[in-house]
C-alpha angles and dihedrals in degrees: 000000000000122000092247093050091047091054090049092051089052091051092045095053093039090055090046093054094044092048088075092054094091092047094047096040094106091046091050092051091049091047092052090048091051091049089051090053095044096049096080090047092052090050091052091047090055090051092055098046114126094017090145088079098042118130120239138223133186116258139169126256109225102172134015132169136160113224132185122219114204109222124136108227143145118258127222089261090059095253126131117243130188094218145314140260123243137173127249105196145148130198139166133217140168127233120183091343093308119117119223135184122214135187103178123105093184141341119274092033117269111260120163137157091203108104095188092054092047093049091050091056093044092056089061093052109084118174111239094019125115116264134186113251123195114208138180114257091216096042112023091185088072105082144152137184095216130038092208118101122238132225090280090075090069090049091054091052091053090050094054094087089055091055090049091053091050092051092050090050092052091049090049093054093042092056091049093051092047095051092045096049095046092056099035093101093054101050135029128197114259114249114270093254090062098044118118096175142329090293096057112122137150088266092057092047090051091053090051091053090050091052091051091053091050092044093241098109115146117243115263116254095216101248 
């Protein structure tokens, strides 16, 4: 493949990829917005990695309430629920002489539609009583009361295909921009009055003129 043909191929495929930019513009904006919303969650997930081996210290439970959030949804077992229970709590603990305040029962946050399970946990939570707090050795401010994961862990697993699709879309657009910019100096788009389609370039027009000279021009399609 000659250098000139290689540059044209780069321009051709770059134009092809970028031609979908206008069509996918709303999708791109939504994808960027989703990435913006998911970034804090990814940062928190990294802070709570390896919590199964965290050390513990005794703390004091200052506030504890069981709340119910009304939201009709389908559970992992395929049943329909009207909402889920969650904990609103606050506790304090001391690590290496430094006092900290926590409000997480577990990570991801505890969300359950099982009333019996929630009541069993609530009976163990007595305001003003000592509780065991698990904390991160590298970041003592990251803490939980339970090493078990809540219902949110299943939600994160279901969202992983969405994140994969967003990454592929960003790679798709990045390749198109790279190919287009690298060959921009070699080829320029034909003026609008000469365009026959999204693929029309000076290179294509030159090939048409060569076919006419050889008498092998393709019949016009009447656009």
